[in-house]
C-alpha positions as CSV (number, residue, x, y, z in Angstrom):
1,M,0.0,0.0,0.0
2,L,1.2,3.5,-0.9
3,R,2.6,6.0,1.6
4,L,4.1,9.4,1.0
5,S,7.5,7.8,0.3
6,A,6.0,5.9,-2.7
7,L,4.5,8.9,-4.5
8,Q,7.1,9.2,-7.2
9,E,6.6,5.5,-8.2
10,M,2.8,6.0,-8.2
11,Q,3.0,9.1,-10.4
12,K,5.0,7.0,-12.9
13,S,2.5,4.2,-13.0
14,G,-0.7,6.3,-12.9
15,A,-3.7,6.0,-10.7
16,A,-3.5,3.2,-8.0
17,F,-4.8,2.4,-4.6
18,I,-3.6,4.8,-1.9
19,E,-3.8,3.8,1.8
20,T,-6.6,5.7,3.4
21,M,-6.2,8.6,5.8
22,D,-7.9,7.9,9.2
23,C,-9.8,10.1,11.7
24,L,-8.6,10.6,15.3
25,P,-11.4,9.9,17.8
26,V,-11.9,12.9,20.1
27,S,-14.2,13.7,23.1
28,K,-14.8,17.3,21.9
29,L,-15.3,18.8,18.5
30,P,-12.5,21.2,17.4
31,E,-13.7,24.7,16.7
32,G,-12.5,27.6,14.6
33,P,-12.7,29.0,11.0
34,E,-10.1,26.5,9.8
35,W,-12.5,23.5,10.5
36,T,-15.3,22.1,8.4
37,Y,-17.8,19.4,9.3
38,E,-19.4,16.4,7.7
39,L,-21.9,13.9,9.0
40,K,-20.3,10.6,10.2
41,L,-21.8,7.9,8.0
42,D,-22.3,4.3,9.2
43,G,-21.0,2.3,6.3
44,Y,-17.8,0.9,4.6
45,R,-14.9,3.1,3.6
46,L,-14.4,2.7,-0.1
47,E,-11.8,3.9,-2.5
48,A,-12.6,4.0,-6.3
49,V,-9.7,3.8,-8.8
50,R,-10.6,4.7,-12.4
51,G,-7.9,3.2,-14.6
52,E,-7.7,3.6,-18.4
53,K,-10.5,1.0,-19.0
54,V,-12.0,-0.2,-15.7
55,I,-13.0,1.0,-12.3
56,T,-11.8,-1.0,-9.2
57,L,-13.4,-0.5,-5.8
58,Y,-11.2,-1.1,-2.8
59,S,-11.9,-1.5,0.9
60,R,-9.5,0.2,3.3
61,R,-7.7,-3.1,3.5
62,R,-7.3,-3.2,-0.3
63,K,-9.9,-5.9,-0.8
64,V,-11.6,-5.6,-4.1
65,L,-15.3,-5.0,-3.7
66,N,-16.6,-5.0,-7.3
67,G,-18.3,-8.3,-6.7
68,R,-20.4,-6.7,-3.9
69,F,-21.0,-3.3,-5.4
70,G,-20.8,-3.6,-9.1
71,H,-23.6,-1.1,-9.5
72,I,-21.5,1.5,-7.7
73,A,-18.6,0.9,-10.2
74,K,-21.0,1.4,-13.1
75,A,-22.3,4.6,-11.5
76,L,-18.8,6.0,-11.4
77,E,-18.0,5.3,-15.1
78,H,-18.2,9.1,-15.8
79,L,-14.9,9.6,-13.8
80,P,-12.0,10.5,-16.1
81,A,-9.3,7.9,-16.6
82,G,-6.5,8.1,-14.1
83,T,-8.7,9.2,-11.1
84,V,-8.9,8.1,-7.5
85,V,-11.7,9.1,-5.1
86,D,-12.3,8.3,-1.5
87,G,-15.6,8.0,0.3
88,E,-18.1,5.9,2.3
89,I,-20.6,3.4,1.0
90,V,-23.9,3.5,2.9
91,A,-27.2,1.7,2.9
92,L,-30.2,4.0,3.6
93,G,-33.1,2.6,5.6
94,P,-36.8,3.6,5.2
95,N,-36.3,6.5,7.6
96,G,-33.4,7.9,5.4
97,H,-30.8,7.0,8.1
98,A,-27.7,4.9,7.4
99,D,-28.4,1.3,8.2
100,F,-25.3,-0.8,8.7
101,Y,-27.2,-4.1,9.0
102,L,-28.9,-3.4,5.7
103,L,-25.5,-2.9,4.1
104,Q,-24.7,-6.5,4.9
105,K,-27.7,-7.5,2.7
106,F,-26.1,-5.8,-0.3
107,R,-27.6,-8.2,-2.9
108,S,-31.2,-7.4,-1.9
109,A,-30.6,-3.8,-0.9
110,E,-28.8,-2.6,-4.1
111,S,-31.3,0.2,-4.8
112,Q,-30.7,1.6,-1.3
113,I,-26.9,1.7,-1.4
114,I,-25.2,5.0,-2.1
115,Y,-21.5,5.9,-2.4
116,Y,-20.8,9.3,-0.7
117,V,-17.6,10.7,-2.1
118,F,-15.7,13.1,0.1
119,D,-12.2,13.4,-1.4
120,I,-10.2,13.1,-4.6
121,L,-6.6,11.9,-4.5
122,V,-5.6,11.6,-8.1
123,H,-7.1,13.4,-11.2
124,E,-6.1,12.3,-14.7
125,N,-2.9,10.7,-13.2
126,R,-2.0,13.9,-11.4
127,N,-1.5,13.3,-7.7
128,L,-3.4,15.7,-5.5
129,I,-2.7,14.6,-2.0
130,R,-0.4,17.5,-1.2
131,L,-3.0,20.0,-2.1
132,P,-5.2,21.5,0.7
133,L,-8.5,19.7,1.3
134,S,-10.4,22.9,0.2
135,E,-8.8,22.7,-3.3
136,R,-9.3,18.9,-3.5
137,R,-13.0,19.4,-2.7
138,R,-13.2,22.1,-5.4
139,I,-11.8,19.7,-8.0
140,L,-14.0,16.9,-6.7
141,G,-17.1,19.0,-7.2
142,Q,-16.2,19.5,-10.9
143,I,-15.5,15.8,-11.5
144,V,-18.2,13.8,-9.7
145,K,-21.7,13.7,-11.3
146,P,-24.2,12.7,-8.6
147,N,-26.7,10.1,-9.7
148,Q,-28.9,7.4,-8.1
149,H,-26.0,5.6,-6.5
150,V,-23.3,8.4,-6.1
151,A,-23.5,11.5,-4.1
152,L,-21.1,14.2,-2.8
153,S,-20.7,14.2,1.0
154,A,-22.2,17.4,2.3
155,V,-19.7,19.8,3.9
156,S,-20.7,22.5,6.4
157,D,-18.9,25.5,7.8
158,R,-21.5,25.9,10.6
159,S,-20.2,26.2,14.1
160,A,-19.5,23.0,16.1
161,A,-22.4,23.7,18.4
162,E,-24.8,24.1,15.5
163,M,-23.6,20.8,13.9
164,L,-23.8,19.0,17.1
165,K,-27.4,20.1,17.6
166,F,-28.3,19.1,14.0
167,A,-26.7,15.7,14.4
168,K,-28.6,14.9,17.7
169,T,-31.9,16.1,16.3
170,H,-31.6,14.0,13.2
171,G,-30.2,10.8,14.8
172,V,-26.8,11.0,13.1
173,E,-24.2,8.7,14.7
174,G,-21.5,11.4,14.8
175,L,-19.5,14.1,13.1
176,I,-16.3,14.4,11.2
177,A,-14.2,17.5,11.5
178,K,-11.5,18.3,8.9
179,R,-9.1,21.2,8.6
180,A,-9.8,22.9,5.3
181,D,-6.0,23.2,4.7
182,S,-5.2,19.6,5.5
183,V,-3.2,17.5,3.0
184,Y,-4.1,13.9,2.6
185,Q,-1.8,11.7,4.8
186,P,-2.0,8.0,3.6
187,G,-2.3,5.5,6.4
188,R,-2.0,8.1,9.2
189,R,-4.3,9.4,12.0
190,T,-2.8,12.7,12.9
191,G,-5.7,14.9,14.1
192,L,-6.1,16.9,10.9
193,W,-9.2,14.8,10.6
194,M,-11.2,14.0,13.7
195,K,-14.3,11.9,14.5
196,Y,-16.7,12.6,17.2
197,R,-19.2,9.8,18.0
198,I,-22.7,10.6,19.5
199,N,-24.3,7.1,19.6
200,L,-22.8,4.2,21.4
201,G,-21.5,1.6,19.0
202,Q,-18.2,0.8,17.4
203,E,-15.9,-2.0,16.1
204,F,-14.3,-4.5,18.4
205,V,-11.8,-7.4,17.9
206,V,-12.9,-11.0,18.6
207,G,-10.3,-12.7,20.9
208,G,-12.4,-15.7,21.9
209,Y,-15.8,-17.3,22.1
210,I,-17.9,-19.5,24.3
211,P,-19.2,-22.4,22.2
212,G,-22.9,-23.2,21.9
213,H,-25.1,-25.7,20.0
214,L,-25.0,-23.5,16.9
215,G,-21.2,-23.0,17.1
216,V,-21.1,-19.7,19.1
217,D,-23.0,-18.9,22.2
218,S,-21.2,-15.6,22.8
219,V,-18.1,-13.8,21.6
220,V,-15.3,-12.3,23.7
221,V,-14.3,-8.9,22.3
222,G,-11.9,-6.1,23.1
223,F,-9.9,-3.1,21.6
224,Y,-6.3,-2.2,21.2
225,R,-4.4,0.1,23.5
226,G,-1.1,0.4,21.8
227,K,0.0,-3.1,21.1
228,E,-2.1,-4.7,23.8
229,L,-5.6,-6.2,23.3
230,V,-7.9,-5.1,26.2
231,Y,-11.0,-7.1,27.1
232,A,-14.2,-5.2,26.9
233,A,-17.2,-7.6,26.9
234,R,-18.7,-11.0,26.3
235,V,-21.5,-10.4,23.8
236,R,-24.4,-12.8,23.5
237,A,-27.3,-10.6,22.5
238,G,-28.1,-9.7,18.9
239,F,-27.4,-13.1,17.4
240,V,-29.8,-15.1,15.3
241,P,-29.1,-18.7,14.3
242,R,-27.7,-17.9,10.9
243,I,-25.3,-15.3,12.3
244,R,-24.1,-17.6,15.0
245,R,-23.1,-20.1,12.3
246,E,-21.5,-17.4,10.1
247,V,-19.4,-16.1,13.0
248,F,-18.4,-19.6,14.0
249,E,-17.3,-20.4,10.4
250,K,-15.3,-17.2,10.4
251,I,-13.3,-17.9,13.6
252,R,-13.3,-21.6,14.2
253,H,-9.9,-22.1,12.4
254,L,-8.2,-19.3,14.4
255,K,-8.0,-21.3,17.6
256,I,-5.0,-20.6,19.8
257,A,-3.9,-21.9,23.3
258,K,-3.2,-18.6,25.1
259,C,-5.7,-15.9,26.0
260,P,-4.9,-12.8,23.9
261,F,-6.3,-10.2,26.3
262,V,-3.8,-8.4,28.5
263,N,-6.3,-7.7,31.3
264,L,-7.6,-11.2,31.9
265,P,-8.4,-12.9,34.2
266,E,-10.3,-10.5,36.4
267,A,-10.8,-11.0,40.1
268,E,-14.6,-10.4,40.2
269,P,-17.5,-10.7,37.8
270,G,-18.4,-7.1,38.5
271,R,-21.7,-5.3,39.0
272,W,-22.9,-5.9,35.5
273,G,-21.5,-9.4,35.2
274,Q,-19.0,-8.5,32.5
275,G,-15.9,-9.4,34.5
276,L,-14.3,-12.5,33.1
277,T,-12.9,-14.5,36.0
278,A,-10.4,-17.4,35.8
279,E,-13.3,-19.8,36.4
280,K,-15.4,-18.3,33.6
281,M,-12.4,-18.3,31.3
282,K,-12.4,-22.1,31.4
283,E,-15.5,-22.0,29.1
284,C,-13.7,-19.9,26.5
285,I,-12.0,-20.9,23.3
286,W,-9.3,-18.3,22.3
287,V,-8.7,-17.3,18.8
288,R,-6.2,-15.1,16.9
289,P,-7.4,-11.5,17.2
290,V,-7.9,-10.8,13.5
291,T,-11.7,-10.7,13.2
292,V,-13.5,-7.4,13.6
293,V,-17.2,-7.1,14.5
294,R,-19.6,-4.1,15.1
295,I,-21.1,-4.0,18.5
296,D,-23.8,-1.6,19.8
297,F,-24.1,-1.0,23.6
298,L,-25.7,1.2,26.3
299,E,-22.6,2.6,27.9
300,W,-19.0,2.1,29.0
301,T,-18.5,1.2,32.6
302,G,-15.7,2.6,34.7
303,A,-13.8,-0.7,34.2
304,N,-13.8,-0.2,30.4
305,H,-16.5,-2.9,30.0
306,L,-19.6,-2.6,27.8
307,R,-23.0,-2.6,29.4
308,H,-25.9,-4.2,27.5
309,A,-23.8,-5.0,24.4
310,K,-25.4,-6.3,21.2
311,F,-23.8,-7.9,18.2
312,V,-24.6,-6.1,14.9
313,A,-22.4,-7.4,12.1
314,L,-19.1,-8.9,11.0
315,R,-16.7,-6.3,9.4
316,D,-14.1,-7.4,6.9
317,D,-13.0,-4.0,5.8
318,K,-11.0,-2.9,8.9
319,D,-7.5,-3.7,10.2
320,P,-8.0,-5.1,13.7
321,R,-4.9,-3.2,14.9
322,T,-6.7,0.1,14.2
323,V,-9.6,-0.8,16.5
324,V,-9.3,1.4,19.6
325,K,-11.8,2.7,22.2
326,E,-13.7,5.5,20.6
327,L,-14.7,8.5,22.6
328,T,-18.3,9.4,22.9
329,Y,-20.3,12.4,23.8
């Protein structure tokens, strides 16, 4: 994957995948005239590369997604050759809100899936990532033609307080703040882009499971703090029989002997029963922490556990090492 040190080689070979720039989780929105705001969309990060003849859709982990979202590739055929754009692919539910579960049913929900484009990285084989975001957005607006399946992500220069009020009123999961003068930094999370989450739900890494008659009774999940995997919850709610089997098939071959969580075992089960004691750990089967899942929950406890956690979906578009505890309002 391409970083700044590889730009010369990329410019020789034309448009190609560029490692995506990430947002820094924050507990307070930055304010000031240099900041602009976008709605945080609950979907898949997707990068579209328009070569001389074909369009290739990539996940943030460089997995080709044309098989899933061929209609999006077709909807982007108007892009000029040698162009790379960055954005989020989202499924809209009946209420007009992003529905991540619906996105998993991409074959039956094709008409409801939209690609929101928010950046352009290469235009006609000219690399743009050193340009300020405001200039890249200007070029993007001239290149992308919105249609049934492609839209430009709306950008606002309202105040942080106004945006926060709007997001809460309309049930948006969070906000993205970006400096208008920011360059695009492949593979980095520097704070030039920030994300502020309002609802309680995020990605976690599966480090184990408790078996059941359908393969998985519950999954044991956590997040990374530096290089250490920190236990957060055992999650049993939210599963249906089909999903239990899918998760089991995804992780059954990853079995390992040693618990991967740095903070286990715990001395007590705790007030909400999320403490994983040495006795309870005897029921667990540990797996290599490479599988990412989306979990919704009521709140974080003081012990960094999840209260009333519910499984939502498997995620195959995120590097487990980038899964950290996200800050919430």
